[in-house]
N, C-alpha and C positions, 0 to 999 in steps of 0.2 A: 272481492272488492279491492283488497290490497294488491292483487296481481294486476288489476287495472291501473292502480296508482303507479306500480313499478313500470308498466308499459309507457305510461305518460312521461315518467322520468327518463326512461331510455330514449323516448322520442326527443326530449329536450336535449339529451346528450348528443343525439345524432345530428342536431342542428349545428353543432360545431362551434368554433371560436366566435362566430358572428354574434352569438347570443350568450357568450361566456359571462358568467356571473357567479356570485357566491352569497350564501345566506345560511344562518344556522338558527335552530330553535333554542332560544336562550332560557325560557321559563314557561312552564305550564301550571296553571292553578285552576282549582275547581271547587265549587260548593254545591250542596244539594239539600233540600228538605222535602217535606211531604207534598209540597205543591209545585215546586219548580227546581230548575238547576241553572247554574251559571258557570262560565269558564273563560279564561283568558290565555291566549297563546302569544308570547312575546318573542319577536324575531329580531335578530341583529343582522344588518346588511353590511357587506363589505363594499369598498369602492369598485365600481364597474359591474355591479350585479345587473343582470338583464332578464333572466328567466328563473323564477322561483315558484315552486308549487307547494301550497299548503294543503295538507290532507288532515281532516279533523273528524272525529266520530265520538259519539256518546252511546253507551249501552246501559240500559236499566235491566237488572236481573233480580229475581227473587232470591231468597236465602238458599235455594237448592241449585241456583245457577241457570234457571230457566229464563230466557230473555222475555221481558215484558214490553219494552219499547226500545227504539233505536233512532238515532239521528246521525246523518252523514253529510259531510260537506267537503268539497274540494274546489280550489280556485288558484288560477295563476295570478300572482300578486303584482300589482303595479309597484314599480320600484320607487321608493320614497326618496325624499331629499334629506331625510334625517337617518341617523344610524340605527335607531331602534324604534320599532312600532309594535304596539299591542293590539291584537285582534280579539274583540270580545264576542262571546257566544252566550246564548241562554234561551230558555223557553219554559213554558209550563208543561207539566205532565198532562197527558190526555185526560186523565182523571186523577184526583188526589189519591195518594198512596194510603193503604190501611194495613200494611204489613212491613216486616223487615225487608230491606232491599239493599243491593249493592250497585253503585253507579261507577262505571269505568269510563274515564275520559282519556282519549288517545289522540296525539297529534304527531305529524311527521312533516318535515320540511325537506324537499328535494332541491338541490341546486347544482349548477354546472359552472366550472371555471376552466376555460380552454377545453382540453380534452379529458379533464378529470371530472369525476362524478361523486357527489357527497350526499349522505342522508343523515339527518339528526332527528331524534324522536324522543318522546317522553310519554309516560302514562301515570295517571292519578286515579286512585280508588277511594271512593267516599262511601262509608256505610251509613244507612239511614234506617232508623227504627220508628215506624209509624203504626205500631200495633196499638189498638185501642186500650185505654187504661182499664185496670181491673174494676169489676163492679163494686168492690169494697173500697170505694174512695173514702177519705176521712169523714165526709158528712153522711156516710151510709153505714159506718161501723158502729155496732152497739157498745155501750158502756156496760161492763159486767161488774156485779158485786162479788165479794170474796167467795161466796158459796159456789157460784158458777165456775170460777177459776179453780177451786178445789175439786170440783167434779170433772173438770176438763184439763187435767194436768198435762196431757199429751199435746194440748193446743197452746201451751204457753209460748209466746213469741220470743222469749229470751230464757236463758238458763241461769241467769244471775241478775241481781239488782243491787244498786248502791243506795243505801239509806243513811243519810247523815254522815257521809264519808266512809261508811263501812260496807264492804261488799258481802252479800249473802248469796250462797248457792241455792238452787231450787229446793233442795231438801230442807234447808234452813228456813227458807221463805214459807214452805208449807207448814212447818212447825210454828212459825210466827203467826200465820193466819188461823191456825187451829187453837192455839193456847189461850186460856182465859186471861182477860186483862187485869183482873183483881183490882179494878179501879185505878190503875196506874196510867196516867195520861200519856206517858211516853210510849207505852205498848200500844195504846189505842191509836196514837198518831202514826206510829210506825206501820201499823196495820193498814190504815187508810192510805198512807203514802205508797205502800207496796202495791195495793190494788190500783191506785191511780197510775202508777208507773207501768203496770201490766197493761192497762187500757191504752196508755199512750204508745207503748211499744207495739201494740196490736194495730195501730193506725188511726186511732181516734184523734180528731182535730184538737190541737193543744190550745185550749182557751182557759187553762188553769195553771199556766206557767208560774205566775207570781206565788200562788199558794204552794206549789210543789217546791219552789226555791226556798220559801219561808219555812216549810216543814223540814227540809234538809238542814237548814241552818239551825233550827231549834234542836233537832236530834243530834247535831254535831256538838252543841253546847251541853246536852244532857244525854250522853250515850246510854244505850239500853243495858249494856253490861254492868253499868254502875247504878241502875235504877233500883228502887226499893222504897218502902214506906218512909224510912228516915231520910231519903234523898229526894223525895217528891218536891218539885218546884212549887212555889206559892206565889200569890198575889199576881202581878202583871204577867209573869212568865207562864203561870198556869192558865190564866185567862187567854193568853195568846194561843196556847196549845189547844184549848177547848174551841176557840173560834176556827182554827185550822181543821180540827177534827170534823166540825159541823160542815164546813165548806167542802172538804174533800169527800165526806160521806154523801152529801147531796149530789156532788158531781159524779161520783162512782155509781150512784143509783139512778143516773139519768136515763138508763134503758136504751131503747132503739129509736132512731129518728123516725119521724112520721112516714108511714108507708113501708117501713122495713120490719119484717117479722122473723123471729127466730123459728126455724123449722125443726120440729121434733124435740124441742127442749124448752125449758122455762128458765127465766133469769130471776124469778122471784126468790126472795129470802124466805126461809121458814121461820116465822115469828115464834118466839117462846114467851109464854104467858109470864107476866110479872116484870118485864123489862120494856121501857118505853123511851122514846127519843124526846128530848126537851129542847125545842128550838127557840127558847125564850132569850133572855138577855145573855150577853157574852160571858157573864160571870156565873151562869147557871151550869150545873153539872150535866155532863153528856155521857151516855152509856156506851157509845160506839156502835159497832156493827153487831147485830144479833147473831150472825153466823159464826162469830168467834167463840161463843160460849159453849164449852163442851157439856155433854150430857151429865158429867159428874158434878156440875154446878147447878143442876136443876133444882135440888132441894133448897139451896141458898137463894135461887132466883124466886122460887115460889113463895118464899116468906113475905115478899113484897106484893103478891097478887091480891086483888080485891077479895077473891074467895077465901084466901088464907086469913086476911084481916077480919072478915065476917066470922070465921070459925073461932077466932081468938076471943070474940066478945059474946059468944053464945052462952 
């Protein structure tokens, strides 16, 4: 194709001074998306231009370089009365793209001036990514509770999380999710916040942003390393933490969207007798996530069970 263009240019040269002229390709721009492409070739004309050939081509190729589509155009230009003219091009793809592709736009301007011959050219490459989105879009990703994350440590989307301004590595987070809360609201809140941030990092739609921000702020005011019975917050601060624990717990246990099923695994928590959730008023005590209580605490937990209470009064 370009050999043909060269022959045409040589023919223009052979026409001699009678058709002497001059022009140059000043700018070439191009855009492309999954449905169409567009380009503009801007040419600057010199006084006395009479014969100017514009050669233009577009190649669409896949990521391996295999040509998918092509567009070619060549024209002898009418000499304008202005110094600069922009020639637009554009078209839709024969079918919408569904893969990664590379669009190469090429333009060449042949001109003659007296017995001299000149060529100016430019090339623009545009990369297009039209691959379909992953199946795990935010509205299809399951929210997992702590027990699931502890069973699937290799699937953690991040290796560290920041809770209340403090960064915890994965091993520290695992210890945080396993250790008993001992009734300390800070530990329970940190637990639920860590699980929520794992879910968010995994791609779950973020409709709990305000609760996460509030939990981070609370933990920044009451750092875990300073927690203890004698430092437990009271009154409004404690009630705020309990509300956040409830909200994050509900959100973390949201499970999978309708129609999405976990294959080969269960996201259910293993309930332990004697501990219950109380979703009453904001000032009611809340036990947190069942999965956090170690087996070593079983005896203490069972003292609150119905069976244990009956045995006490026999």
